[in-house]
PDB file of N, CA, C and O in Angstrom:
ATOM      1  N   MET A   1     -11.341 -12.362  63.991  1.00  0.00           N
ATOM      2  CA  MET A   1     -11.434 -13.579  63.470  1.00  0.00           C
ATOM      3  C   MET A   1     -12.155 -13.873  62.080  1.00  0.00           C
ATOM      4  O   MET A   1     -13.270 -13.492  61.724  1.00  0.00           O
ATOM      5  N   GLY A   2     -11.174 -14.697  61.346  1.00  0.00           N
ATOM      6  CA  GLY A   2     -11.353 -14.386  60.172  1.00  0.00           C
ATOM      7  C   GLY A   2     -11.878 -13.296  58.867  1.00  0.00           C
ATOM      8  O   GLY A   2     -11.420 -12.205  58.526  1.00  0.00           O
ATOM      9  N   SER A   3     -13.002 -14.088  58.337  1.00  0.00           N
ATOM     10  CA  SER A   3     -13.705 -13.118  57.299  1.00  0.00           C
ATOM     11  C   SER A   3     -13.924 -11.478  57.844  1.00  0.00           C
ATOM     12  O   SER A   3     -13.444 -10.470  57.326  1.00  0.00           O
ATOM     13  N   ILE A   4     -14.857 -11.571  59.125  1.00  0.00           N
ATOM     14  CA  ILE A   4     -14.712 -10.588  59.720  1.00  0.00           C
ATOM     15  C   ILE A   4     -13.646  -9.078  60.452  1.00  0.00           C
ATOM     16  O   ILE A   4     -13.766  -7.867  60.641  1.00  0.00           O
ATOM     17  N   LYS A   5     -12.962  -9.824  60.583  1.00  0.00           N
ATOM     18  CA  LYS A   5     -11.165  -9.608  61.016  1.00  0.00           C
ATOM     19  C   LYS A   5     -11.132  -8.621  59.499  1.00  0.00           C
ATOM     20  O   LYS A   5     -11.151  -7.391  59.528  1.00  0.00           O
ATOM     21  N   GLU A   6     -11.091  -9.244  58.527  1.00  0.00           N
ATOM     22  CA  GLU A   6     -10.980  -9.028  57.812  1.00  0.00           C
ATOM     23  C   GLU A   6     -11.408  -7.441  56.742  1.00  0.00           C
ATOM     24  O   GLU A   6     -10.777  -6.620  56.077  1.00  0.00           O
ATOM     25  N   ILE A   7     -13.093  -7.750  57.182  1.00  0.00           N
ATOM     26  CA  ILE A   7     -13.670  -7.676  56.810  1.00  0.00           C
ATOM     27  C   ILE A   7     -13.355  -5.218  57.874  1.00  0.00           C
ATOM     28  O   ILE A   7     -13.321  -3.994  57.743  1.00  0.00           O
ATOM     29  N   PHE A   8     -13.269  -6.276  58.609  1.00  0.00           N
ATOM     30  CA  PHE A   8     -13.408  -4.681  60.504  1.00  0.00           C
ATOM     31  C   PHE A   8     -11.486  -3.918  59.676  1.00  0.00           C
ATOM     32  O   PHE A   8     -11.377  -2.700  59.819  1.00  0.00           O
ATOM     33  N   GLU A   9     -10.297  -4.605  58.977  1.00  0.00           N
ATOM     34  CA  GLU A   9      -9.618  -3.791  58.873  1.00  0.00           C
ATOM     35  C   GLU A   9      -9.562  -2.761  57.184  1.00  0.00           C
ATOM     36  O   GLU A   9      -8.966  -1.707  56.964  1.00  0.00           O
ATOM     37  N   CYS A  10     -10.350  -3.522  56.336  1.00  0.00           N
ATOM     38  CA  CYS A  10     -10.420  -2.946  55.273  1.00  0.00           C
ATOM     39  C   CYS A  10     -10.742  -2.209  55.427  1.00  0.00           C
ATOM     40  O   CYS A  10      -9.925  -1.324  55.171  1.00  0.00           O
ATOM     41  N   ARG A  11     -11.813  -1.790  55.839  1.00  0.00           N
ATOM     42  CA  ARG A  11     -12.902  -0.195  56.043  1.00  0.00           C
ATOM     43  C   ARG A  11     -12.981   0.533  56.968  1.00  0.00           C
ATOM     44  O   ARG A  11     -13.625   1.576  57.085  1.00  0.00           O
ATOM     45  N   ARG A  12     -11.802  -0.400  58.230  1.00  0.00           N
ATOM     46  CA  ARG A  12     -11.626   0.898  59.485  1.00  0.00           C
ATOM     47  C   ARG A  12     -12.844   1.352  60.317  1.00  0.00           C
ATOM     48  O   ARG A  12     -13.377   2.405  60.664  1.00  0.00           O
ATOM     49  N   LEU A  13     -13.002   0.110  60.451  1.00  0.00           N
ATOM     50  CA  LEU A  13     -14.549   0.594  61.690  1.00  0.00           C
ATOM     51  C   LEU A  13     -13.931   0.281  63.061  1.00  0.00           C
ATOM     52  O   LEU A  13     -13.196  -0.646  63.399  1.00  0.00           O
ATOM     53  N   GLU A  14     -14.340   1.120  63.625  1.00  0.00           N
ATOM     54  CA  GLU A  14     -13.889   1.753  65.379  1.00  0.00           C
ATOM     55  C   GLU A  14     -15.208   1.136  66.302  1.00  0.00           C
ATOM     56  O   GLU A  14     -15.080   0.682  67.439  1.00  0.00           O
ATOM     57  N   SER A  15     -16.263   1.211  65.686  1.00  0.00           N
ATOM     58  CA  SER A  15     -16.984   0.314  66.659  1.00  0.00           C
ATOM     59  C   SER A  15     -18.632  -0.169  65.884  1.00  0.00           C
ATOM     60  O   SER A  15     -19.650   0.190  66.476  1.00  0.00           O
ATOM     61  N   VAL A  16     -18.673  -0.426  65.467  1.00  0.00           N
ATOM     62  CA  VAL A  16     -19.644  -1.258  64.558  1.00  0.00           C
ATOM     63  C   VAL A  16     -18.837  -2.944  63.668  1.00  0.00           C
ATOM     64  O   VAL A  16     -18.109  -2.927  62.675  1.00  0.00           O
ATOM     65  N   LEU A  17     -19.197  -3.925  64.279  1.00  0.00           N
ATOM     66  CA  LEU A  17     -19.497  -5.301  64.186  1.00  0.00           C
ATOM     67  C   LEU A  17     -19.987  -5.525  62.651  1.00  0.00           C
ATOM     68  O   LEU A  17     -21.179  -5.823  62.570  1.00  0.00           O
ATOM     69  N   PRO A  18     -19.257  -5.431  61.374  1.00  0.00           N
ATOM     70  CA  PRO A  18     -20.461  -6.014  60.275  1.00  0.00           C
ATOM     71  C   PRO A  18     -20.512  -7.248  60.347  1.00  0.00           C
ATOM     72  O   PRO A  18     -19.822  -7.998  61.037  1.00  0.00           O
ATOM     73  N   ALA A  19     -21.774  -7.616  59.248  1.00  0.00           N
ATOM     74  CA  ALA A  19     -21.737  -8.687  58.953  1.00  0.00           C
ATOM     75  C   ALA A  19     -22.846  -8.736  57.719  1.00  0.00           C
ATOM     76  O   ALA A  19     -24.030  -8.573  57.427  1.00  0.00           O
ATOM     77  N   MET A  20     -21.312  -9.147  57.145  1.00  0.00           N
ATOM     78  CA  MET A  20     -21.252  -9.156  55.491  1.00  0.00           C
ATOM     79  C   MET A  20     -22.132 -10.222  54.735  1.00  0.00           C
ATOM     80  O   MET A  20     -22.437 -10.197  53.543  1.00  0.00           O
ATOM     81  N   SER A  21     -22.333 -10.774  55.287  1.00  0.00           N
ATOM     82  CA  SER A  21     -23.338 -11.866  54.811  1.00  0.00           C
ATOM     83  C   SER A  21     -23.711 -13.054  55.518  1.00  0.00           C
ATOM     84  O   SER A  21     -23.543 -12.863  56.722  1.00  0.00           O
ATOM     85  N   TYR A  22     -24.239 -14.438  55.219  1.00  0.00           N
ATOM     86  CA  TYR A  22     -25.114 -15.106  56.290  1.00  0.00           C
ATOM     87  C   TYR A  22     -25.032 -16.575  55.889  1.00  0.00           C
ATOM     88  O   TYR A  22     -25.911 -17.432  55.977  1.00  0.00           O
ATOM     89  N   GLY A  23     -23.376 -16.710  55.280  1.00  0.00           N
ATOM     90  CA  GLY A  23     -23.283 -18.020  55.139  1.00  0.00           C
ATOM     91  C   GLY A  23     -22.807 -19.385  56.261  1.00  0.00           C
ATOM     92  O   GLY A  23     -21.581 -19.356  56.158  1.00  0.00           O
ATOM     93  N   SER A  24     -22.980 -19.968  56.764  1.00  0.00           N
ATOM     94  CA  SER A  24     -22.674 -21.033  57.992  1.00  0.00           C
ATOM     95  C   SER A  24     -21.282 -20.091  58.321  1.00  0.00           C
ATOM     96  O   SER A  24     -21.386 -19.114  59.062  1.00  0.00           O
ATOM     97  N   GLN A  25     -20.120 -20.425  57.777  1.00  0.00           N
ATOM     98  CA  GLN A  25     -18.684 -20.358  58.152  1.00  0.00           C
ATOM     99  C   GLN A  25     -18.746 -18.184  59.316  1.00  0.00           C
ATOM    100  O   GLN A  25     -18.404 -17.819  60.441  1.00  0.00           O
ATOM    101  N   GLN A  26     -19.304 -17.561  58.222  1.00  0.00           N
ATOM    102  CA  GLN A  26     -19.127 -16.135  58.588  1.00  0.00           C
ATOM    103  C   GLN A  26     -20.073 -15.907  60.311  1.00  0.00           C
ATOM    104  O   GLN A  26     -19.710 -15.185  61.239  1.00  0.00           O
ATOM    105  N   ILE A  27     -21.435 -16.875  60.243  1.00  0.00           N
ATOM    106  CA  ILE A  27     -21.910 -17.037  61.176  1.00  0.00           C
ATOM    107  C   ILE A  27     -21.554 -17.591  62.614  1.00  0.00           C
ATOM    108  O   ILE A  27     -22.300 -17.427  63.579  1.00  0.00           O
ATOM    109  N   LYS A  28     -20.296 -18.291  62.672  1.00  0.00           N
ATOM    110  CA  LYS A  28     -19.939 -19.190  63.218  1.00  0.00           C
ATOM    111  C   LYS A  28     -18.553 -17.790  63.621  1.00  0.00           C
ATOM    112  O   LYS A  28     -18.094 -17.832  64.762  1.00  0.00           O
ATOM    113  N   GLU A  29     -18.144 -16.953  62.893  1.00  0.00           N
ATOM    114  CA  GLU A  29     -17.222 -16.010  63.505  1.00  0.00           C
ATOM    115  C   GLU A  29     -17.664 -14.998  63.870  1.00  0.00           C
ATOM    116  O   GLU A  29     -17.395 -14.726  65.040  1.00  0.00           O
ATOM    117  N   LEU A  30     -18.371 -14.158  63.228  1.00  0.00           N
ATOM    118  CA  LEU A  30     -19.675 -13.339  64.145  1.00  0.00           C
ATOM    119  C   LEU A  30     -19.712 -13.595  66.200  1.00  0.00           C
ATOM    120  O   LEU A  30     -19.386 -13.120  67.287  1.00  0.00           O
ATOM    121  N   GLU A  31     -20.554 -15.002  65.304  1.00  0.00           N
ATOM    122  CA  GLU A  31     -21.546 -15.419  66.986  1.00  0.00           C
ATOM    123  C   GLU A  31     -19.790 -15.571  68.015  1.00  0.00           C
ATOM    124  O   GLU A  31     -19.853 -15.305  69.215  1.00  0.00           O
ATOM    125  N   HIS A  32     -18.658 -15.913  67.525  1.00  0.00           N
ATOM    126  CA  HIS A  32     -17.753 -16.061  68.452  1.00  0.00           C
ATOM    127  C   HIS A  32     -16.707 -14.776  68.138  1.00  0.00           C
ATOM    128  O   HIS A  32     -15.593 -14.823  68.659  1.00  0.00           O
ATOM    129  N   THR A  33     -17.029 -13.745  67.373  1.00  0.00           N
ATOM    130  CA  THR A  33     -16.040 -12.490  67.977  1.00  0.00           C
ATOM    131  C   THR A  33     -17.626 -11.749  69.248  1.00  0.00           C
ATOM    132  O   THR A  33     -17.419 -11.377  70.403  1.00  0.00           O
ATOM    133  N   ILE A  34     -18.414 -11.743  68.860  1.00  0.00           N
ATOM    134  CA  ILE A  34     -19.286 -10.860  69.318  1.00  0.00           C
ATOM    135  C   ILE A  34     -19.162 -11.418  71.229  1.00  0.00           C
ATOM    136  O   ILE A  34     -19.177 -10.725  72.247  1.00  0.00           O
ATOM    137  N   ALA A  35     -19.016 -13.302  71.000  1.00  0.00           N
ATOM    138  CA  ALA A  35     -18.878 -13.522  72.500  1.00  0.00           C
ATOM    139  C   ALA A  35     -17.268 -12.610  73.042  1.00  0.00           C
ATOM    140  O   ALA A  35     -17.156 -11.981  74.094  1.00  0.00           O
ATOM    141  N   LYS A  36     -16.612 -12.719  72.403  1.00  0.00           N
ATOM    142  CA  LYS A  36     -15.054 -12.599  73.084  1.00  0.00           C
ATOM    143  C   LYS A  36     -15.572 -10.972  73.525  1.00  0.00           C
ATOM    144  O   LYS A  36     -15.216 -10.822  74.694  1.00  0.00           O
ATOM    145  N   ILE A  37     -16.255  -9.744  73.043  1.00  0.00           N
ATOM    146  CA  ILE A  37     -16.223  -8.330  72.705  1.00  0.00           C
ATOM    147  C   ILE A  37     -16.843  -8.138  74.521  1.00  0.00           C
ATOM    148  O   ILE A  37     -17.822  -8.481  75.184  1.00  0.00           O
ATOM    149  N   ASP A  38     -15.713  -7.467  74.691  1.00  0.00           N
ATOM    150  CA  ASP A  38     -16.121  -7.082  76.152  1.00  0.00           C
ATOM    151  C   ASP A  38     -16.946  -5.891  76.440  1.00  0.00           C
ATOM    152  O   ASP A  38     -16.538  -4.872  76.998  1.00  0.00           O
ATOM    153  N   CYS A  39     -18.164  -6.114  76.003  1.00  0.00           N
ATOM    154  CA  CYS A  39     -19.901  -5.084  76.551  1.00  0.00           C
ATOM    155  C   CYS A  39     -20.598  -5.391  77.344  1.00  0.00           C
ATOM    156  O   CYS A  39     -20.342  -6.397  78.004  1.00  0.00           O
ATOM    157  N   ASP A  40     -21.971  -4.491  77.628  1.00  0.00           N
ATOM    158  CA  ASP A  40     -23.028  -4.780  78.513  1.00  0.00           C
ATOM    159  C   ASP A  40     -24.083  -5.271  77.467  1.00  0.00           C
ATOM    160  O   ASP A  40     -24.863  -6.133  77.872  1.00  0.00           O
ATOM    161  N   ALA A  41     -24.236  -4.754  75.918  1.00  0.00           N
ATOM    162  CA  ALA A  41     -25.230  -5.283  75.467  1.00  0.00           C
ATOM    163  C   ALA A  41     -25.101  -4.734  73.951  1.00  0.00           C
ATOM    164  O   ALA A  41     -24.884  -3.548  73.699  1.00  0.00           O
ATOM    165  N   THR A  42     -25.275  -5.832  72.885  1.00  0.00           N
ATOM    166  CA  THR A  42     -25.344  -6.359  72.056  1.00  0.00           C
ATOM    167  C   THR A  42     -26.686  -5.382  70.981  1.00  0.00           C
ATOM    168  O   THR A  42     -27.842  -5.702  71.260  1.00  0.00           O
ATOM    169  N   VAL A  43     -26.505  -4.154  69.714  1.00  0.00           N
ATOM    170  CA  VAL A  43     -27.095  -3.716  69.244  1.00  0.00           C
ATOM    171  C   VAL A  43     -27.615  -4.396  67.662  1.00  0.00           C
ATOM    172  O   VAL A  43     -26.774  -4.257  66.774  1.00  0.00           O
ATOM    173  N   VAL A  44     -28.520  -4.890  67.385  1.00  0.00           N
ATOM    174  CA  VAL A  44     -28.430  -6.060  66.064  1.00  0.00           C
ATOM    175  C   VAL A  44     -29.786  -5.012  65.029  1.00  0.00           C
ATOM    176  O   VAL A  44     -30.990  -4.776  64.923  1.00  0.00           O
ATOM    177  N   ALA A  45     -28.288  -4.676  64.426  1.00  0.00           N
ATOM    178  CA  ALA A  45     -29.569  -3.980  63.181  1.00  0.00           C
ATOM    179  C   ALA A  45     -29.415  -4.434  61.453  1.00  0.00           C
ATOM    180  O   ALA A  45     -29.338  -3.763  60.424  1.00  0.00           O
ATOM    181  N   THR A  46     -29.416  -5.853  61.725  1.00  0.00           N
ATOM    182  CA  THR A  46     -29.089  -6.311  60.434  1.00  0.00           C
ATOM    183  C   THR A  46     -30.678  -6.330  59.843  1.00  0.00           C
ATOM    184  O   THR A  46     -31.801  -6.030  60.247  1.00  0.00           O
ATOM    185  N   PRO A  47     -30.151  -6.785  58.829  1.00  0.00           N
ATOM    186  CA  PRO A  47     -31.425  -6.843  57.520  1.00  0.00           C
ATOM    187  C   PRO A  47     -32.035  -8.247  58.204  1.00  0.00           C
ATOM    188  O   PRO A  47     -33.191  -8.243  57.781  1.00  0.00           O
ATOM    189  N   ILE A  48     -31.926  -9.104  58.796  1.00  0.00           N
ATOM    190  CA  ILE A  48     -32.544 -10.005  59.266  1.00  0.00           C
ATOM    191  C   ILE A  48     -32.376 -10.086  60.536  1.00  0.00           C
ATOM    192  O   ILE A  48     -31.327  -9.600  60.957  1.00  0.00           O
ATOM    193  N   ASP A  49     -33.471 -10.804  61.695  1.00  0.00           N
ATOM    194  CA  ASP A  49     -32.976 -11.215  62.868  1.00  0.00           C
ATOM    195  C   ASP A  49     -31.759 -12.289  62.937  1.00  0.00           C
ATOM    196  O   ASP A  49     -31.880 -13.512  63.005  1.00  0.00           O
ATOM    197  N   ILE A  50     -30.596 -11.559  62.904  1.00  0.00           N
ATOM    198  CA  ILE A  50     -29.339 -12.379  63.944  1.00  0.00           C
ATOM    199  C   ILE A  50     -29.259 -12.980  65.133  1.00  0.00           C
ATOM    200  O   ILE A  50     -28.241 -13.321  65.735  1.00  0.00           O
ATOM    201  N   ARG A  51     -30.581 -13.116  65.501  1.00  0.00           N
ATOM    202  CA  ARG A  51     -31.132 -14.016  67.152  1.00  0.00           C
ATOM    203  C   ARG A  51     -31.287 -14.809  66.748  1.00  0.00           C
ATOM    204  O   ARG A  51     -31.247 -15.849  67.404  1.00  0.00           O
ATOM    205  N   ARG A  52     -31.578 -14.802  65.326  1.00  0.00           N
ATOM    206  CA  ARG A  52     -32.697 -16.692  64.772  1.00  0.00           C
ATOM    207  C   ARG A  52     -31.809 -17.163  64.291  1.00  0.00           C
ATOM    208  O   ARG A  52     -32.401 -17.907  63.509  1.00  0.00           O
ATOM    209  N   ILE A  53     -30.602 -17.371  64.090  1.00  0.00           N
ATOM    210  CA  ILE A  53     -29.542 -17.787  62.929  1.00  0.00           C
ATOM    211  C   ILE A  53     -28.561 -17.916  64.099  1.00  0.00           C
ATOM    212  O   ILE A  53     -28.107 -19.030  63.841  1.00  0.00           O
ATOM    213  N   MET A  54     -28.189 -17.682  64.758  1.00  0.00           N
ATOM    214  CA  MET A  54     -26.802 -17.493  66.644  1.00  0.00           C
ATOM    215  C   MET A  54     -27.606 -17.392  67.939  1.00  0.00           C
ATOM    216  O   MET A  54     -28.734 -17.165  68.376  1.00  0.00           O
ATOM    217  N   ARG A  55     -26.559 -17.646  68.236  1.00  0.00           N
ATOM    218  CA  ARG A  55     -26.837 -17.758  70.050  1.00  0.00           C
ATOM    219  C   ARG A  55     -25.723 -16.568  70.198  1.00  0.00           C
ATOM    220  O   ARG A  55     -24.542 -16.707  69.879  1.00  0.00           O
ATOM    221  N   LEU A  56     -26.439 -15.083  70.868  1.00  0.00           N
ATOM    222  CA  LEU A  56     -26.022 -14.678  71.516  1.00  0.00           C
ATOM    223  C   LEU A  56     -25.692 -14.583  72.953  1.00  0.00           C
ATOM    224  O   LEU A  56     -26.817 -14.665  73.444  1.00  0.00           O
ATOM    225  N   ASP A  57     -24.931 -14.473  73.867  1.00  0.00           N
ATOM    226  CA  ASP A  57     -24.737 -14.227  75.259  1.00  0.00           C
ATOM    227  C   ASP A  57     -24.723 -13.192  75.958  1.00  0.00           C
ATOM    228  O   ASP A  57     -24.519 -12.903  77.138  1.00  0.00           O
ATOM    229  N   LYS A  58     -24.998 -12.634  74.934  1.00  0.00           N
ATOM    230  CA  LYS A  58     -25.531 -10.733  75.960  1.00  0.00           C
ATOM    231  C   LYS A  58     -26.281 -10.156  75.676  1.00  0.00           C
ATOM    232  O   LYS A  58     -26.283  -9.828  74.490  1.00  0.00           O
ATOM    233  N   PRO A  59     -27.398  -9.659  76.563  1.00  0.00           N
ATOM    234  CA  PRO A  59     -28.721  -8.995  76.304  1.00  0.00           C
ATOM    235  C   PRO A  59     -28.442  -8.230  75.001  1.00  0.00           C
ATOM    236  O   PRO A  59     -27.633  -7.312  74.867  1.00  0.00           O
ATOM    237  N   THR A  60     -29.330  -8.816  73.962  1.00  0.00           N
ATOM    238  CA  THR A  60     -29.644  -7.628  73.033  1.00  0.00           C
ATOM    239  C   THR A  60     -30.800  -6.952  72.714  1.00  0.00           C
ATOM    240  O   THR A  60     -31.621  -7.229  73.589  1.00  0.00           O
ATOM    241  N   VAL A  61     -31.348  -6.094  71.781  1.00  0.00           N
ATOM    242  CA  VAL A  61     -32.360  -5.358  71.186  1.00  0.00           C
ATOM    243  C   VAL A  61     -31.958  -5.244  69.831  1.00  0.00           C
ATOM    244  O   VAL A  61     -30.861  -5.028  69.316  1.00  0.00           O
ATOM    245  N   ARG A  62     -32.834  -5.392  69.475  1.00  0.00           N
ATOM    246  CA  ARG A  62     -33.103  -4.769  67.512  1.00  0.00           C
ATOM    247  C   ARG A  62     -33.910  -3.965  67.655  1.00  0.00           C
ATOM    248  O   ARG A  62     -34.806  -3.643  68.435  1.00  0.00           O
ATOM    249  N   VAL A  63     -33.256  -3.546  66.369  1.00  0.00           N
ATOM    250  CA  VAL A  63     -32.881  -2.180  65.557  1.00  0.00           C
ATOM    251  C   VAL A  63     -33.901  -1.962  64.274  1.00  0.00           C
ATOM    252  O   VAL A  63     -33.858  -2.917  63.499  1.00  0.00           O
ATOM    253  N   SER A  64     -34.666  -1.073  63.948  1.00  0.00           N
ATOM    254  CA  SER A  64     -35.035  -0.842  62.282  1.00  0.00           C
ATOM    255  C   SER A  64     -34.354   0.518  62.175  1.00  0.00           C
ATOM    256  O   SER A  64     -33.900   1.403  62.901  1.00  0.00           O
ATOM    257  N   ARG A  65     -34.583   0.108  60.407  1.00  0.00           N
ATOM    258  CA  ARG A  65     -34.264   1.943  60.086  1.00  0.00           C
ATOM    259  C   ARG A  65     -34.575   2.064  58.917  1.00  0.00           C
ATOM    260  O   ARG A  65     -34.382   1.229  58.033  1.00  0.00           O
ATOM    261  N   GLU A  66     -35.236   3.431  58.777  1.00  0.00           N
ATOM    262  CA  GLU A  66     -35.690   3.777  57.419  1.00  0.00           C
ATOM    263  C   GLU A  66     -35.049   4.087  56.456  1.00  0.00           C
ATOM    264  O   GLU A  66     -33.975   3.513  56.278  1.00  0.00           O
ATOM    265  N   ILE A  67     -35.582   5.282  55.349  1.00  0.00           N
ATOM    266  CA  ILE A  67     -34.504   5.931  54.484  1.00  0.00           C
ATOM    267  C   ILE A  67     -35.856   6.470  53.962  1.00  0.00           C
ATOM    268  O   ILE A  67     -36.877   6.071  53.403  1.00  0.00           O
ATOM    269  N   GLU A  68     -35.344   7.507  54.415  1.00  0.00           N
ATOM    270  CA  GLU A  68     -36.296   8.990  53.535  1.00  0.00           C
ATOM    271  C   GLU A  68     -35.476   9.521  52.165  1.00  0.00           C
ATOM    272  O   GLU A  68     -34.378  10.074  52.230  1.00  0.00           O
ATOM    273  N   GLU A  69     -36.069   9.305  51.143  1.00  0.00           N
ATOM    274  CA  GLU A  69     -35.585  10.131  49.934  1.00  0.00           C
ATOM    275  C   GLU A  69     -35.899  11.651  49.853  1.00  0.00           C
ATOM    276  O   GLU A  69     -37.008  12.153  49.664  1.00  0.00           O
ATOM    277  N   ARG A  70     -34.686  12.303  50.035  1.00  0.00           N
ATOM    278  CA  ARG A  70     -35.469  13.818  50.077  1.00  0.00           C
ATOM    279  C   ARG A  70     -34.549  14.046  49.318  1.00  0.00           C
ATOM    280  O   ARG A  70     -33.632  14.771  49.706  1.00  0.00           O
ATOM    281  N   PHE A  71     -34.537  13.473  47.986  1.00  0.00           N
ATOM    282  CA  PHE A  71     -33.273  14.851  46.617  1.00  0.00           C
ATOM    283  C   PHE A  71     -33.825  14.195  45.453  1.00  0.00           C
ATOM    284  O   PHE A  71     -34.637  13.296  45.670  1.00  0.00           O
ATOM    285  N   LYS A  72     -33.534  14.480  44.263  1.00  0.00           N
ATOM    286  CA  LYS A  72     -33.802  13.665  43.334  1.00  0.00           C
ATOM    287  C   LYS A  72     -32.891  13.331  42.161  1.00  0.00           C
ATOM    288  O   LYS A  72     -32.496  14.300  41.512  1.00  0.00           O
ATOM    289  N   PRO A  73     -32.646  12.585  41.927  1.00  0.00           N
ATOM    290  CA  PRO A  73     -33.304  11.124  41.767  1.00  0.00           C
ATOM    291  C   PRO A  73     -33.772  10.205  42.666  1.00  0.00           C
ATOM    292  O   PRO A  73     -33.028   9.955  43.614  1.00  0.00           O
ATOM    293  N   THR A  74     -34.648   9.735  42.611  1.00  0.00           N
ATOM    294  CA  THR A  74     -34.461   9.179  43.643  1.00  0.00           C
ATOM    295  C   THR A  74     -33.978   7.523  43.405  1.00  0.00           C
ATOM    296  O   THR A  74     -33.896   7.098  42.252  1.00  0.00           O
ATOM    297  N   LEU A  75     -33.678   6.662  44.546  1.00  0.00           N
ATOM    298  CA  LEU A  75     -33.096   5.274  44.224  1.00  0.00           C
ATOM    299  C   LEU A  75     -33.876   4.547  43.362  1.00  0.00           C
ATOM    300  O   LEU A  75     -33.507   3.932  42.361  1.00  0.00           O
ATOM    301  N   GLU A  76     -35.001   4.660  43.826  1.00  0.00           N
ATOM    302  CA  GLU A  76     -36.211   3.987  42.104  1.00  0.00           C
ATOM    303  C   GLU A  76     -36.108   4.053  41.085  1.00  0.00           C
ATOM    304  O   GLU A  76     -36.273   3.148  40.267  1.00  0.00           O
ATOM    305  N   GLU A  77     -35.638   5.768  40.788  1.00  0.00           N
ATOM    306  CA  GLU A  77     -35.728   6.483  39.350  1.00  0.00           C
ATOM    307  C   GLU A  77     -34.158   5.938  38.945  1.00  0.00           C
ATOM    308  O   GLU A  77     -33.966   5.385  37.862  1.00  0.00           O
ATOM    309  N   ILE A  78     -33.074   6.150  39.914  1.00  0.00           N
ATOM    310  CA  ILE A  78     -32.094   5.545  38.910  1.00  0.00           C
ATOM    311  C   ILE A  78     -32.005   4.225  38.749  1.00  0.00           C
ATOM    312  O   ILE A  78     -31.662   3.814  37.641  1.00  0.00           O
ATOM    313  N   LEU A  79     -32.275   3.337  39.751  1.00  0.00           N
ATOM    314  CA  LEU A  79     -32.791   1.814  39.194  1.00  0.00           C
ATOM    315  C   LEU A  79     -33.616   1.628  38.101  1.00  0.00           C
ATOM    316  O   LEU A  79     -33.115   0.727  37.429  1.00  0.00           O
ATOM    317  N   SER A  80     -34.611   2.024  37.601  1.00  0.00           N
ATOM    318  CA  SER A  80     -35.482   2.432  36.973  1.00  0.00           C
ATOM    319  C   SER A  80     -34.818   2.282  35.465  1.00  0.00           C
ATOM    320  O   SER A  80     -34.701   1.549  34.483  1.00  0.00           O
ATOM    321  N   GLU A  81     -34.411   3.797  36.168  1.00  0.00           N
ATOM    322  CA  GLU A  81     -33.459   4.064  34.471  1.00  0.00           C
ATOM    323  C   GLU A  81     -32.263   3.021  33.800  1.00  0.00           C
ATOM    324  O   GLU A  81     -32.186   2.595  32.647  1.00  0.00           O
ATOM    325  N   ARG A  82     -31.258   2.751  35.115  1.00  0.00           N
ATOM    326  CA  ARG A  82     -30.280   1.747  34.624  1.00  0.00           C
ATOM    327  C   ARG A  82     -31.391  -0.064  34.062  1.00  0.00           C
ATOM    328  O   ARG A  82     -30.672  -0.650  33.253  1.00  0.00           O
ATOM    329  N   LEU A  83     -32.083  -0.489  34.182  1.00  0.00           N
ATOM    330  CA  LEU A  83     -32.677  -1.505  34.401  1.00  0.00           C
ATOM    331  C   LEU A  83     -33.084  -1.129  32.639  1.00  0.00           C
ATOM    332  O   LEU A  83     -33.116  -1.961  31.732  1.00  0.00           O
ATOM    333  N   ARG A  84     -33.274  -0.124  32.558  1.00  0.00           N
ATOM    334  CA  ARG A  84     -33.996   0.030  31.118  1.00  0.00           C
ATOM    335  C   ARG A  84     -33.767   0.127  30.011  1.00  0.00           C
ATOM    336  O   ARG A  84     -34.330   0.000  28.923  1.00  0.00           O
ATOM    337  N   GLN A  85     -31.562   0.724  30.971  1.00  0.00           N
ATOM    338  CA  GLN A  85     -30.389   1.115  30.272  1.00  0.00           C
ATOM    339  C   GLN A  85     -30.023  -1.139  29.111  1.00  0.00           C
ATOM    340  O   GLN A  85     -29.957  -1.358  27.902  1.00  0.00           O
ATOM    341  N   LEU A  86     -29.921  -2.022  30.166  1.00  0.00           N
ATOM    342  CA  LEU A  86     -29.589  -3.005  30.042  1.00  0.00           C
ATOM    343  C   LEU A  86     -30.282  -3.892  28.847  1.00  0.00           C
ATOM    344  O   LEU A  86     -31.434  -4.322  28.890  1.00  0.00           O
ATOM    345  N   PRO A  87     -29.456  -4.057  27.896  1.00  0.00           N
ATOM    346  CA  PRO A  87     -29.728  -5.453  26.954  1.00  0.00           C
ATOM    347  C   PRO A  87     -30.996  -6.819  27.415  1.00  0.00           C
ATOM    348  O   PRO A  87     -30.987  -7.707  28.267  1.00  0.00           O
ATOM    349  N   SER A  88     -32.202  -6.302  26.120  1.00  0.00           N
ATOM    350  CA  SER A  88     -32.554  -7.513  26.673  1.00  0.00           C
ATOM    351  C   SER A  88     -32.145  -8.562  26.277  1.00  0.00           C
ATOM    352  O   SER A  88     -32.501  -9.608  26.820  1.00  0.00           O
TER     353      SER A  88
END
């Protein structure tokens, strides 16, 4: 539905429903889309717990993720260098 459909199509996703922002319109679209999905449960892996801002009518479980940087330069090093290059 709406922007959710557009994101789904342009990213060629198959089994993941994207939440790209949390504006009121997209929250409504996401809530409506989840309600229409035939599934046993919903896995919430968003940076915020979307269950706090929308009503989900299916059982949900929230998962978190962490990143372990194993190569140099690290993301912090890359960003720090880029920030140093910005004009004052």
